[in-house]
C-alpha positions as CSV (number, residue, x, y, z in Angstrom):
1,M,14.4,29.4,13.9
2,T,12.1,32.9,14.1
3,S,8.8,32.2,16.1
4,L,5.8,34.2,17.2
5,V,3.4,34.2,19.9
6,V,-0.3,34.5,19.4
7,I,-2.8,34.9,22.4
8,P,-6.1,35.3,21.2
9,A,-8.6,37.3,23.2
10,R,-12.1,38.5,21.6
11,G,-14.2,40.7,24.2
12,G,-17.2,38.6,23.5
13,S,-17.6,36.1,25.5
14,K,-20.9,35.1,26.4
15,G,-20.3,31.6,28.6
16,I,-18.2,33.7,31.1
17,P,-18.5,37.9,30.5
18,G,-15.2,39.3,30.4
19,K,-13.6,35.9,31.4
20,N,-10.2,37.1,29.8
21,I,-9.3,39.8,32.4
22,K,-11.5,38.3,34.9
23,K,-9.1,37.7,38.2
24,L,-8.4,33.6,38.5
25,G,-6.7,33.5,42.2
26,N,-4.5,36.7,41.8
27,K,-4.6,37.9,38.2
28,P,-6.3,38.0,35.0
29,L,-7.0,34.9,33.2
30,I,-5.1,35.8,30.2
31,Q,-2.3,36.7,32.3
32,Y,-1.3,33.2,33.2
33,S,-0.7,32.5,29.3
34,I,1.3,35.8,29.0
35,D,3.6,34.9,32.0
36,A,4.3,31.7,30.5
37,A,5.1,32.9,27.1
38,K,7.9,36.0,28.9
39,Q,9.7,33.3,30.2
40,L,10.5,31.9,27.3
41,F,10.3,34.9,24.4
42,N,11.0,38.5,24.1
43,E,8.1,40.5,24.3
44,D,8.0,41.5,20.8
45,Q,7.6,38.3,20.0
46,I,4.1,38.0,22.0
47,I,0.9,39.4,20.4
48,V,-2.4,39.9,22.4
49,S,-4.8,39.8,19.7
50,T,-8.1,41.3,21.0
51,D,-10.7,43.4,19.8
52,D,-11.6,45.0,23.1
53,I,-9.9,48.4,24.2
54,K,-10.9,46.9,28.2
55,I,-8.7,43.7,27.1
56,K,-6.0,45.5,25.6
57,N,-5.8,48.0,29.1
58,C,-5.4,45.1,31.1
59,V,-2.8,43.6,29.1
60,E,-0.8,46.8,29.0
61,Q,-1.2,47.8,32.7
62,Y,0.6,44.2,33.0
63,G,3.7,45.4,31.1
64,L,2.9,43.5,27.5
65,K,2.2,46.2,24.8
66,V,-0.9,45.6,22.7
67,P,0.2,46.8,19.2
68,F,-3.1,46.7,17.4
69,L,-7.2,46.3,18.0
70,R,-8.2,43.1,15.9
71,P,-10.6,44.6,12.6
72,A,-14.2,44.3,13.7
73,H,-14.7,41.4,10.8
74,L,-12.4,38.9,12.9
75,A,-14.1,39.5,16.3
76,Q,-17.5,38.1,15.4
77,D,-19.1,34.8,16.8
78,N,-17.9,33.2,13.8
79,S,-14.6,34.4,13.1
80,G,-12.4,31.8,12.6
81,T,-8.9,31.6,14.5
82,Y,-7.3,31.0,11.1
83,E,-8.0,34.2,10.0
84,V,-6.4,35.7,13.0
85,L,-3.2,34.3,13.1
86,L,-2.7,35.0,9.7
87,H,-3.6,38.3,10.8
88,A,-0.9,38.3,13.5
89,V,1.3,37.1,11.1
90,N,0.7,39.4,8.4
91,Y,1.4,42.2,10.8
92,Y,4.6,40.8,12.1
93,E,6.1,39.8,9.2
94,K,5.7,43.7,7.8
95,T,6.8,45.4,11.0
96,Y,9.8,42.8,11.4
97,H,10.9,39.7,9.5
98,P,9.5,36.6,8.3
99,L,8.3,33.6,10.6
100,D,8.9,30.2,10.7
101,I,6.9,29.0,13.8
102,L,3.9,30.5,15.5
103,V,2.7,29.4,19.0
104,L,-0.8,29.5,19.7
105,L,-1.8,29.9,23.5
106,Q,-5.3,30.4,24.4
107,P,-5.7,32.2,27.3
108,T,-8.4,29.3,28.8
109,S,-5.6,27.2,30.2
110,P,-4.2,29.0,32.8
111,F,-2.5,25.4,34.4
112,R,-0.2,25.5,31.0
113,S,3.3,26.2,32.2
114,V,6.4,27.3,30.3
115,N,8.1,23.9,30.6
116,H,4.7,22.7,28.7
117,I,5.6,24.9,25.9
118,K,9.5,24.3,25.7
119,E,8.8,20.9,25.7
120,A,6.7,21.1,23.1
121,L,8.4,23.4,20.9
122,E,11.6,21.3,20.9
123,M,9.6,18.2,20.0
124,F,8.5,20.8,16.8
125,E,11.9,21.5,16.3
126,N,12.8,17.7,16.3
127,E,10.9,16.8,13.8
128,K,11.3,16.9,10.0
129,N,8.1,18.5,7.7
130,V,5.8,18.9,10.4
131,D,2.8,21.1,10.3
132,M,2.0,21.3,14.0
133,V,2.8,20.0,17.3
134,V,-0.5,20.3,19.2
135,S,-0.8,19.4,22.8
136,V,-3.5,16.6,24.0
137,K,-4.8,14.9,27.1
138,E,-6.2,11.2,26.7
139,T,-9.6,10.9,26.4
140,K,-12.2,9.4,28.7
141,S,-14.9,9.4,26.2
142,N,-13.3,6.6,23.8
143,P,-15.4,6.1,20.9
144,Y,-14.7,2.6,20.7
145,Y,-16.0,2.1,24.4
146,V,-18.2,4.8,25.5
147,L,-19.2,7.3,22.7
148,F,-21.9,6.2,20.0
149,E,-23.9,7.6,17.4
150,E,-27.7,7.0,16.0
151,N,-27.9,4.7,13.3
152,M,-30.5,5.0,10.1
153,N,-33.4,3.4,12.5
154,G,-32.7,5.9,15.2
155,F,-30.4,2.9,17.5
156,L,-27.2,3.4,19.1
157,E,-24.1,2.2,17.6
158,H,-20.5,2.6,18.6
159,S,-19.0,5.5,17.1
160,K,-16.0,2.9,15.9
161,P,-16.9,-0.5,15.8
162,S,-15.8,-2.2,18.4
163,V,-15.5,-5.6,20.3
164,F,-13.9,-5.1,23.4
165,K,-15.0,-5.6,26.9
166,R,-13.2,-3.4,29.2
167,R,-12.0,0.1,28.4
168,Q,-8.7,-0.5,29.3
169,D,-8.3,-2.9,26.3
170,C,-9.5,-0.1,23.8
171,P,-6.5,1.5,21.3
172,K,-5.9,5.0,22.9
173,V,-7.7,8.1,21.8
174,W,-6.3,11.6,22.5
175,E,-8.2,14.8,22.4
176,Y,-6.9,18.5,21.9
177,N,-6.9,20.4,25.1
178,G,-6.5,23.7,23.8
179,A,-3.4,24.8,25.7
180,I,-0.5,24.5,23.0
181,Y,-0.3,24.5,19.2
182,I,3.4,25.0,17.6
183,I,2.7,25.8,14.1
184,N,4.3,25.7,10.7
185,V,4.2,29.2,9.5
186,A,4.8,28.0,6.1
187,S,1.7,25.3,6.2
188,L,-0.7,28.1,7.7
189,K,-0.3,30.0,5.0
190,K,-1.3,27.2,2.8
191,H,-3.9,25.3,5.0
192,T,-6.3,25.7,7.4
193,L,-5.5,23.8,11.1
194,S,-7.9,21.6,10.7
195,Q,-6.3,20.8,7.0
196,F,-2.7,19.6,8.3
197,Q,-2.1,16.3,7.7
198,K,1.2,16.2,9.4
199,I,0.5,16.3,13.2
200,K,2.5,15.0,16.1
201,K,0.8,15.1,19.7
202,Y,2.2,16.5,22.8
203,E,0.8,14.7,25.7
204,M,-0.6,16.6,29.2
205,D,-1.6,15.5,32.4
206,E,-5.2,16.6,33.2
207,F,-4.5,19.2,35.5
208,S,-2.8,21.0,33.4
209,S,-5.3,20.4,30.7
210,I,-8.3,22.2,31.9
211,D,-9.8,24.5,29.8
212,I,-12.0,27.2,31.2
213,D,-15.4,27.5,28.7
214,T,-18.2,27.5,31.4
215,N,-19.0,29.0,34.5
216,M,-18.7,25.3,36.4
217,D,-15.0,25.4,34.6
218,W,-14.0,28.2,36.4
219,E,-15.5,27.3,39.8
220,I,-13.3,24.1,39.2
221,A,-10.1,25.9,38.3
222,E,-10.2,28.2,41.4
223,N,-10.6,25.0,43.6
224,L,-7.8,23.7,42.0
225,L,-5.5,26.7,42.3
226,T,-6.7,27.3,45.9
227,N,-5.7,23.6,46.8
228,K,-2.8,24.0,45.1
229,N,-2.0,27.2,47.0
230,E,-2.6,25.5,50.4
231,D,0.0,22.7,49.2
232,L,2.6,25.2,48.9
233,I,2.1,26.6,52.6
């Protein structure tokens, strides 16, 4: 099956300005995702979709050609990932050949490894009639136990009705960690990701699931990276 990797990197990050090309450890944040992808895919199968010339220049400085700048209407605060992915798929299929699989790697997951991608891809290829395999972690915010919603009277109620007295007794619940999406291109052309019905999980550990969205996330990632490197010395 033919695959395309898409690494979306919009230039207008507000939480951490210039986040995608800011150096984490000894290289730009986005480079962690590119390096992992390069170990499994040819360079012409990897597209960094960006609207920012600084990101384009940074990526090309590290050796990967960026084939286009994303149109402005796909780089707004309210621009959806779905449209960005379709844009990349359309470009690739017009330039090369039809696709079967799209691998979405968000640059905010620097500790996702090539083995994680490989295992998730193998899971997708071994499944039949699936829309997507997505990476998850077990959530600590279990809706049977610690998540509440206000009722009509303004009182808190469990998000899911529950009689469990210990968290350990609750059903396991997972949350997307944002690291890996293995997507059926045929499904993507028919539905948005939120409309997918046939989704399989690929579970990852908490360290590998770090998703950098805020300055605090960045500090945590830096500390984890420093401690990991010290353990290797």
